[in-house]
N, C-alpha and C positions, 0 to 999 in steps of 0.2 A: 742641569747638574753643574756645580761649580768645578772649575779646573783646579788642580792642586796648586797651592801657593808656594812657589819656589824662591828661595833667596839667591840661588845661583843662576847665572845666565845659561851655562851648559850643565845639564843635569847628570854629569858624570863626575863622581868623586874619585880623584886620583889618590890611591893609597900607597904611600912610599914606605912600606915596612922594611926596616933594616937600614934605612938611609943614615949616613953619617954626616956630620957638619961639613967635612971636606968635600963630599960628593954633592951636597945639597944645591949649591948655586947653579951648576950646569944642568941638573935634572929639572930644577924649578923653571929655568929659562926655557927648556925644551917644552914643558907643559904650557907655559904662558904663550909661547909661539904658536901652539896648536889650539889656543883659545880656551884652555881649562882655567876655571876660576874657583874651584873647590879642591883644595889640596890638603890631605890628611897625613900627618906623621904619627904613626902609632907610638904609644909610650913605652913599648918594649923594644924600641930602636935605640942604638947606642947614642948617648948624649942627646937625647931627644929635646931637652929644654934649650940647648944651644942651637940645634937645627931649627926649632920652631921660632925662637927669638930672632935669629938671623933672617928667616923666611919672612917674618912679619915686617922687619925693617926694610928688606929688599923689595918685597912685592905686595905688602899688605894693602896698598892702595889700588892694586889691580886684581887681587884674588883674595878669596876667603881662605885663611890659614887656620887649620884646626888640629886638635889632638885626638888620636884614636886609641882604642883599647883603654878607655878611661874607667877606672874602677873605684877611685877614692875621692872624697870631697877635697882633700888636700891637693890632689892633682888638678882639680878644677880651679882652685885658687891660684896655683902656679900658672896655669894656662891663661887665666885672666890677666895676671900681672905681665905676662909675656906679650899680650896683645892678641891672642887667639880669639877668633870670633865664633867658633863652634866646637862642639865636642861630639865624638862618636863613641857609643858604648857597645860592648858585645852582648850585653844582657839587659834585663829590665830591673833597675834598682831605683824605686821611686824616691828614696832619700837623696841619692846622687843626682837624679834628674831634676828634682825640685831645687836643689842647691845651685845647680848650674843655671837653670832658668832664672832664678832670682838674682843671679850674678850678671844677668844680661847676655848670656851665651845662648846661641841656638843649639838645640839638642837633637841629634840624629840617634834615636834610641834603638838598640838591638832587641828583637823580639822573635818569637816563633809562633805563639798562639794568639787567638783573639783576646783572651783574658790579659795576656801580657801587653798586647797593643793598647788596650783601653787603660790599663794601669799606667803605662808610660804617658799616654795623652793626659790623663787626669793629673799627673805629676808635673806636667808642663812641657813635655816633648813637643817639638814643632814639626818633626819629621820622623818617619819610622824606617827601620832597616830590617828586612827579613834576613835572618842569618842563622845557619848557612843556607843560602837560598837553594843551592843545587840539591840539598837533601829533601826539600819540601816540594819543589817543582811549581810550574806555572798554574796548575790547577788550584793549589793552595792560595795563590795570589787572587785568582778569580773569586774564590769563596770569601776571602777576607774583604775584598773590595765591595762586596755586597752589603757589608755591615759597617765598614769604616767610614768616617766622614769623608766626603768626596774632595774636600779642600786640603786634606792631609797628604803630603807627598809620601809615597812608599818607594823605597829603594831596594833592589835586589843586590845582595852582597854575599860573595862566597861561591866561587866556581863559575862566574859569569864570563863568557867568551864573546868574541866578535860574532861568532856564529849563533849563539843563543840569545844575545842581547835583544834582537827584534821580538822574540817570543815573550820575553819578560815585559817588554813595553806593551805588546799587544794584550797581555793578560791584565794590565792595569798599573804597572809600575811607572812612576814618573821618570825614573832613571836608575842608575846602578852605581855601586861602588866597585872599582876595579883595582885589584891588588897584584897578585902574582902574574896575571896575564899582561900587566902593564909594566911592572917594575920588579926586578929581583936584585938583591944586593950584588954589587960588583959589575953590573952590566953597564954598557956605555950610554952616555946621554943620547947618542943617535938612536940606539935601540929603544930608549924610552920615547923618543920623538916618533919613531915609526909605529910603535904600539899605540901611542896616544892618537895618532892620525887614523889608524885603522878602526879604533873604537868610535872616534868622532864620525868617521865616514859611515859606519854601520848605523849610528844614530840618525844621521842625516838621510841616509837611504830609506830608513823606516818611515820617516816623516814626509817623504816626497809624495 
């Protein structure tokens, strides 16, 4: 069986929802210091285009910078101009996924069912995001992995904690997207660093 083909060195997508351009540099540096190379700024964050553009300029050679909660093709075009390398969607929209894939962006597509997963893959998604993962549970992942192509990475997103991450990995996820347990608006960069370290340690412990 083929192993999932991951573009990221560390299979943890850091989700910085609510990040502002002023806060971005310190939190990005904290994540880079902990070895994270997949950083998502959701598009419902303040001045997201500024944050993403500055992140690409500051660390685009060391990390994949992407936009999350992408819902419209126009947002894809903006992200491409900014230099983002991937998008994350909360849903399965084949038109949007195809547009992004044709623009040369990696697509981490949100889905819940097998039908949605295959629709996303047919449209050009390169990775899948079970969302909200906590609602469906690890048994859902095991059932899906029996039918999904083995080389397609599956990420659990939504409610993943350092305590539950190993169970998601054991069920067949290649990694996870971590949001509120990693970053909340207004927290210190040191808190982001501590949380990032804890998730990375949970990942490493599972693979030992």
